[in-house]
MIZANU-244742 format. One record per residue (C-alpha): residue number from 0; residue in three letters; y, x, z. Coordinates in steps of 0.05 Angstrom, whole numbers, plus 5000, padded with zeros to 4 digits. Layout:
N
- NUM/ALA/Y/X/Z .
...
This chain:
87
- 0/MET/3489/3354/3687 .
- 1/ALA/3496/3364/3612 .
- 2/GLU/3508/3434/3585 .
- 3/ARG/3577/3445/3557 .
- 4/LYS/3581/3459/3483 .
- 5/ILE/3607/3528/3467 .
- 6/PRO/3661/3525/3413 .
- 7/LEU/3645/3570/3354 .
- 8/ARG/3693/3599/3303 .
- 9/LYS/3682/3640/3240 .
- 10/CYS/3711/3710/3236 .
- 11/ILE/3751/3717/3172 .
- 12/GLY/3733/3791/3170 .
- 13/CYS/3657/3793/3175 .
- 14/GLY/3643/3718/3165 .
- 15/GLU/3600/3712/3228 .
- 16/MET/3602/3651/3273 .
- 17/LYS/3619/3673/3344 .
- 18/ASP/3640/3644/3410 .
- 19/LYS/3714/3626/3406 .
- 20/ARG/3729/3668/3468 .
- 21/GLU/3702/3731/3434 .
- 22/LEU/3752/3725/3377 .
- 23/VAL/3827/3735/3370 .
- 24/ARG/3869/3679/3340 .
- 25/ILE/3921/3696/3288 .
- 26/VAL/3975/3643/3279 .
- 27/ARG/4026/3624/3226 .
- 28/ASN/4080/3580/3255 .
- 29/LYS/4126/3530/3218 .
- 30/GLU/4176/3585/3203 .
- 31/GLY/4121/3625/3168 .
- 32/GLU/4119/3680/3221 .
- 33/ILE/4050/3709/3232 .
- 34/SER/4030/3735/3300 .
- 35/VAL/3969/3751/3343 .
- 36/ASP/3955/3696/3394 .
- 37/LEU/3916/3728/3451 .
- 38/VAL/3919/3664/3494 .
- 39/GLY/3898/3616/3439 .
- 40/LYS/3953/3566/3454 .
- 41/LYS/4009/3581/3404 .
- 42/PRO/4027/3523/3358 .
- 43/GLY/4012/3532/3284 .
- 44/ARG/3957/3545/3234 .
- 45/GLY/3904/3591/3263 .
- 46/ALA/3851/3638/3236 .
- 47/TYR/3802/3677/3278 .
- 48/ILE/3781/3750/3275 .
- 49/CYS/3735/3795/3316 .
- 50/LYS/3768/3844/3365 .
- 51/ASP/3748/3898/3316 .
- 52/VAL/3795/3937/3270 .
- 53/ALA/3739/3940/3217 .
- 54/CYS/3740/3864/3211 .
- 55/LEU/3816/3866/3202 .
- 56/GLU/3808/3918/3147 .
- 57/LYS/3757/3874/3111 .
- 58/ALA/3802/3813/3117 .
- 59/GLN/3862/3853/3091 .
- 60/LYS/3823/3882/3032 .
- 61/ALA/3797/3814/3010 .
- 62/LYS/3864/3780/3025 .
- 63/ARG/3829/3729/3069 .
- 64/LEU/3888/3720/3116 .
- 65/GLU/3934/3707/3057 .
- 66/ARG/3885/3654/3032 .
- 67/ALA/3878/3623/3101 .
- 68/PHE/3953/3617/3110 .
- 69/SER/3971/3607/3035 .
- 70/SER/4026/3659/3041 .
- 71/LYS/4039/3732/3026 .
- 72/ILE/4029/3778/3086 .
- 73/GLU/4069/3842/3091 .
- 74/PRO/4033/3908/3108 .
- 75/GLU/4077/3915/3171 .
- 76/ILE/4044/3852/3199 .
- 77/TYR/3975/3882/3189 .
- 78/ASP/3999/3945/3224 .
- 79/THR/4024/3904/3283 .
- 80/MET/3958/3866/3287 .
- 81/ARG/3919/3932/3284 .
- 82/ARG/3959/3959/3344 .
- 83/GLU/3948/3895/3384 .
- 84/LEU/3873/3895/3370 .
- 85/VAL/3867/3967/3394 .
- 86/GLU/3901/3952/3461 .
């Protein structure tokens, strides 16, 4: 039996390629709302980040999420994501 290929995704914080299941998906839907997708099934544009607050800080500082979603992200959204990553 052939080995299954492990899907890899790049963390927008640290830039490392990691197993998709080790990362958290952040989604922007059609209405422009940004949320954390812990299941990985929400519809919309997705970006991946490590389950580490330091990676979120790097992504926020370099505005990588804003670039990935081509939209302005409010500080409250980063606070919400920070809380969800800590849980």
